[in-house]
C-alpha positions in Angstrom: 9.4 -6.0 -4.4 12.7 -7.6 -3.5 13.2 -10.9 -1.7 15.9 -11.8 0.9 18.1 -13.3 -1.9 18.3 -10.0 -3.8 20.3 -6.9 -3.8 17.7 -5.0 -2.0 14.4 -5.8 -0.4 11.1 -4.0 -0.7 8.4 -4.2 1.8 4.9 -3.5 0.9 3.3 -2.3 4.1 0.2 -0.6 5.3 1.7 1.8 7.9 2.5 -0.5 10.8 1.4 1.7 13.7 2.1 -0.4 16.7 3.4 -3.8 17.9 0.8 -6.5 18.1 0.5 -10.3 17.8 1.4 -11.5 14.4 1.5 -14.5 12.2 4.0 -15.4 9.4 3.2 -17.2 6.2 5.9 -18.2 3.7 4.1 -18.6 0.4 6.9 -20.8 -0.9 5.6 -23.3 1.6 2.9 -25.7 0.3 1.5 -25.9 3.8 1.2 -22.1 4.1 -0.2 -21.6 0.7 -2.9 -24.4 1.6 -3.9 -22.0 4.4 -4.8 -19.4 1.9 -7.0 -21.6 -0.3 -9.9 -19.4 0.9 -7.8 -16.3 1.7 -10.7 -14.0 2.8 -12.0 -16.6 5.4 -8.6 -17.3 6.7 -7.4 -13.7 7.0 -10.7 -12.5 8.4 -10.0 -14.9 11.4 -6.7 -13.1 12.0 -7.9 -9.5 11.7 -6.6 -8.7 15.1 -3.1 -9.7 14.1 -0.4 -8.4 11.8 -0.2 -10.8 8.9 3.2 -11.2 7.3 3.1 -12.6 3.7 6.6 -13.6 2.5 7.3 -14.3 -1.3 3.8 -12.9 -2.0 4.5 -12.9 -5.7 3.8 -16.7 -5.5 0.0 -15.8 -5.1 -0.5 -12.6 -7.3 -4.3 -13.0 -7.2 -4.2 -12.4 -3.5 -4.1 -8.6 -3.9 -7.7 -8.5 -4.9 -8.8 -10.2 -1.8 -6.5 -7.9 0.4 -8.2 -4.9 -1.2 -11.7 -6.2 0.0 -10.4 -7.0 3.6 -8.7 -3.6 3.8 -11.8 -1.6 2.7 -14.1 -3.6 5.0 -11.6 -3.0 7.8 -11.6 0.8 7.1 -15.4 0.8 7.3 -15.1 -0.8 10.7 -12.6 1.7 11.9 -9.7 -0.8 12.0 -6.2 0.9 11.9 -3.8 0.5 9.0 -0.8 -1.7 9.2 -2.7 -5.1 9.0 -0.5 -6.6 6.4 3.2 -6.7 5.8 4.0 -8.1 2.3 7.6 -9.3 1.3 8.6 -10.8 -2.0 10.8 -10.9 -5.1 10.9 -7.9 -7.5 8.4 -8.3 -10.2 7.5 -5.5 -12.5 4.1 -7.1 -13.3 3.3 -7.6 -9.6 4.3 -4.1 -8.7 2.1 -2.8 -11.4 -0.7 -5.1 -10.2 -0.3 -4.2 -6.6 -0.2 -0.5 -7.4 -3.5 -0.7 -9.4 -5.3 -3.1 -7.1 -4.2 -1.4 -3.8 -3.9 2.2 -4.9 -4.2 4.4 -1.9 -3.9 1.5 0.5 -0.3 0.6 0.2 3.2 2.0 1.0 6.5 0.7 -0.5 9.8 0.6 1.4 13.0 -0.7 -0.3 15.4 -2.2 2.1 18.9 -1.9 1.0 21.7 -4.3 1.9 24.2 -3.4 4.7 26.1 -0.3 3.7 29.4 1.2 4.3 28.1 3.6 7.0 26.6 0.6 9.0 29.9 -1.1 9.8 33.1 0.0 11.5 36.3 1.0 9.5 37.8 -2.5 10.0 34.8 -4.2 8.3 34.8 -1.8 5.2 37.2 -4.0 3.3 35.2 -7.3 3.8 31.9 -5.5 3.1 33.3 -4.2 -0.1 34.6 -7.7 -1.1 31.6 -9.8 0.1 28.8 -7.2 -0.3 25.9 -6.2 2.0 23.8 -9.5 1.9 23.8 -10.5 5.7 24.6 -14.3 4.8 27.3 -13.3 2.4 28.9 -10.6 4.5 28.8 -12.8 7.7 30.0 -16.0 6.0 32.7 -18.0 7.8 35.2 -17.4 5.1 35.7 -15.6 1.8 35.3 -18.9 -0.1 31.9 -19.5 1.7 30.7 -16.0 0.9 31.6 -16.5 -2.7 29.7 -19.8 -2.8 26.5 -18.1 -1.4 26.6 -15.4 -4.1 27.1 -18.0 -6.8 24.1 -19.9 -5.5 22.2 -16.7 -5.4 22.9 -16.0 -9.0 22.1 -19.4 -10.1 18.8 -19.4 -8.2 17.9 -16.1 -9.7 18.8 -17.0 -13.3 17.3 -20.4 -13.3 14.3 -20.0 -11.0 13.4 -16.5 -10.0 13.6 -14.6 -13.3 11.6 -17.2 -15.2 9.0 -17.3 -12.5 8.6 -13.4 -12.8 7.7 -13.8 -16.5 10.7 -13.0 -18.9 11.7 -15.9 -21.1 15.4 -15.3 -21.6 17.9 -18.2 -21.6 19.7 -18.2 -18.3 23.1 -18.6 -19.9 22.5 -15.6 -22.2 21.5 -13.4 -19.3 24.5 -14.6 -17.2 26.8 -13.7 -20.1 25.3 -10.2 -20.3 25.5 -9.8 -16.5 29.3 -10.8 -16.7 29.9 -8.5 -19.5 28.5 -5.7 -17.4 30.7 -6.7 -14.5 33.8 -6.4 -16.8 32.4 -3.0 -17.9 31.7 -1.8 -14.4 31.2 2.0 -14.2 31.6 2.3 -18.0 29.3 4.3 -20.3 26.7 2.0 -21.8 27.4 1.0 -25.5 24.3 -1.1 -26.4 25.7 -1.8 -29.8 28.9 -3.3 -28.5 26.9 -5.6 -26.1 24.6 -6.5 -29.0 27.4 -7.6 -31.3 28.9 -9.8 -28.6 25.6 -11.5 -27.7 24.5 -11.8 -31.3 21.3 -9.8 -30.8 20.0 -6.4 -31.6 20.3 -3.3 -29.7 16.5 -3.3 -28.4 17.1 -6.9 -27.0 20.1 -5.6 -25.1 18.0 -2.6 -23.9 15.3 -5.1 -22.6 18.0 -7.2 -20.9 19.3 -4.1 -19.1 15.9 -2.9 -18.1 15.1 -6.3 -16.5 18.3 -6.2 -14.4 17.7 -2.6 -13.5 14.1 -3.3 -12.5 15.2 -6.3 -10.4 17.8 -3.9 -8.6 20.6 -6.1 -9.7 22.1 -3.3 -11.8 22.3 0.4 -11.3 21.8 2.7 -14.4 23.2 6.0 -13.3 21.9 8.6 -15.7 23.9 11.6 -16.9 23.0 15.1 -15.4 21.6 17.4 -18.0 20.9 21.0 -17.8 21.5 24.2 -19.9 25.1 24.9 -19.0 26.4 25.7 -22.5 28.4 22.5 -22.7 28.3 19.3 -24.8 27.1 16.7 -22.2 27.5 13.0 -22.5 24.0 11.3 -23.0 24.8 7.6 -22.3 24.2 6.3 -18.7 26.9 4.5 -16.7 26.2 1.0 -15.6 27.1 -0.6 -12.3 26.5 -4.2 -11.2 25.1 -3.7 -7.7 26.5 -5.1 -4.4 29.5 -7.5 -4.6 27.9 -9.6 -7.4 30.5 -8.1 -9.6 33.3 -10.0 -7.8 31.3 -13.2 -7.9 30.7 -12.8 -11.6 34.4 -12.3 -12.2 35.6 -15.1 -10.0 37.2 -12.8 -7.4 37.1 -14.4 -3.9 39.6 -12.4 -1.7 40.4 -8.7 -1.3 43.8 -9.5 -2.8 41.9 -10.9 -5.8 39.9 -7.7 -6.2 42.9 -5.4 -5.7 44.9 -7.3 -8.3 42.1 -7.0 -10.9 41.5 -4.1 -13.2 38.0 -3.8 -12.0 39.1 -2.8 -8.5 38.8 1.0 -9.0 35.4 0.8 -10.7 34.1 -1.7 -8.1 35.1 0.6 -5.3 33.3 3.4 -7.1 30.2 1.4 -7.3 30.5 0.4 -3.7 30.6 4.1 -2.6 27.8 5.1 -4.9 25.6 2.4 -3.4 26.3 3.5 0.1 25.7 7.2 -0.6 22.5 6.7 -2.5 21.1 4.4 0.2 21.9 7.0 2.9 21.0 10.2 1.0 17.8 12.0 2.1 14.5 10.9 0.6 14.0 12.6 -2.8 17.7 13.0 -3.6 18.5 12.4 -7.3 21.7 10.6 -8.3 23.6 11.3 -11.5 27.1 11.8 -13.0 28.3 14.7 -14.9 30.6 14.5 -18.0 31.1 16.8 -20.9 32.7 16.1 -24.3 35.7 18.0 -23.3 36.4 15.9 -20.3 35.0 17.8 -17.3 33.7 15.1 -15.0 32.0 14.3 -11.6 31.7 10.7 -10.4 28.5 11.3 -8.5 26.4 14.4 -8.5 23.7 14.3 -5.7 20.7 16.8 -6.2 19.4 17.1 -2.6 15.9 18.3 -1.8 15.9 22.1 -2.5 18.0 21.6 -5.6 21.3 21.6 -3.6 24.2 20.0 -5.6 26.9 18.0 -4.0 29.8 17.1 -6.3 31.4 13.8 -5.1 34.7 12.4 -6.5 35.6 8.8 -5.7 39.2 7.7 -5.4 40.6 4.2 -4.4 43.9 5.8 -3.6 45.0 6.6 0.0 46.5 9.8 -1.4 43.6 11.0 -3.6 44.4 13.8 -6.1 41.8 15.7 -8.1 42.2 15.9 -11.9 41.6 19.0 -13.7 38.3 17.7 -15.2 36.7 17.7 -11.7 37.6 21.3 -11.0 36.2 22.2 -14.6 33.0 20.4 -13.8 32.6 22.2 -10.4 33.2 25.6 -12.2 30.3 24.5 -14.6 27.9 23.7 -11.8 29.0 25.5 -8.7 28.0 22.9 -6.3 27.2 23.5 -2.5 29.6 20.9 -1.5 32.6 19.2 -3.1 33.7 15.9 -1.5 36.3 13.3 -2.2 35.6 9.8 -0.9 38.6 7.5 -0.4 39.3 4.5 1.7 41.5 6.3 4.3 40.4 7.0 8.0 41.3 10.7 8.1 39.4 13.8 6.9 41.3 16.8 5.5 40.8 19.5 3.1 42.0 19.5 -0.5 42.7 22.5 -2.7 39.6 24.1 -4.2 37.5 21.7 -2.0 35.3 22.3 0.8 
């Protein structure tokens, strides 16, 4: 589950079927938590309303009470959609909710604003500022940067310790920043381990944490029996525009003048395409030891392959490696994404 400060937001919901009166409880509020001192009594008094529980990870024991209320409601023929649960991503909480409310709960991850939800004039600011509404809509680039810096500090110093892992905030920030410098690169856990003074398993646990919290995307390599030696290491992307905040890049000119610009644009496009792809789509990249490569390979429902190359240039050109990769895989569609406003065919593309 992801909270409003985070890269995404997951809703735990029980199939909201219709609009009806509702009540909202913020479980970071002492007053609202006090209302739930006897949760079954309080919630039973509002069984005719939609009950919205925000930051629900603050009361993890509440799930057992919800299970009883839901089951009693089912026996009384009450419709689903009685509770809408919002909160910060917690692996333990997700596990607990899945076990306690199995068969009674649906999960919905709400992504930030993506590149297909804004006009062409706003693509640049969205790329630089990211899709958090408060960051994207800030009054200035500097205010947007400050919001993301506050977000990261709150996450490192409060949210992550609250969720369980005991990792020094400064160590995790260093690792997060290293990933930003390494944006779109192949994961080399040994290299990170040497820089942090820890072992490879510890680096893997740090990465797992950031991936589970939807702060980092681990794009796995595509594997199949194509008679080629395929790269086995994943690619790693810091999600949203947190990359720019970690690297101290405030304006679009700052980003364009930094070596991370191309990799950052690649991550921005990948986030947009994965967020808008049909449900059940699998995202990978393709790379062989000989250099054949596809930035993003989408396997759509029905095992349909789309080979997507991502270019920051206004005059995109395809390398030999992309054509070789397409010969290996014979994708249904070949697409080049670039920051221009026109659509036109390229040689060997369609």
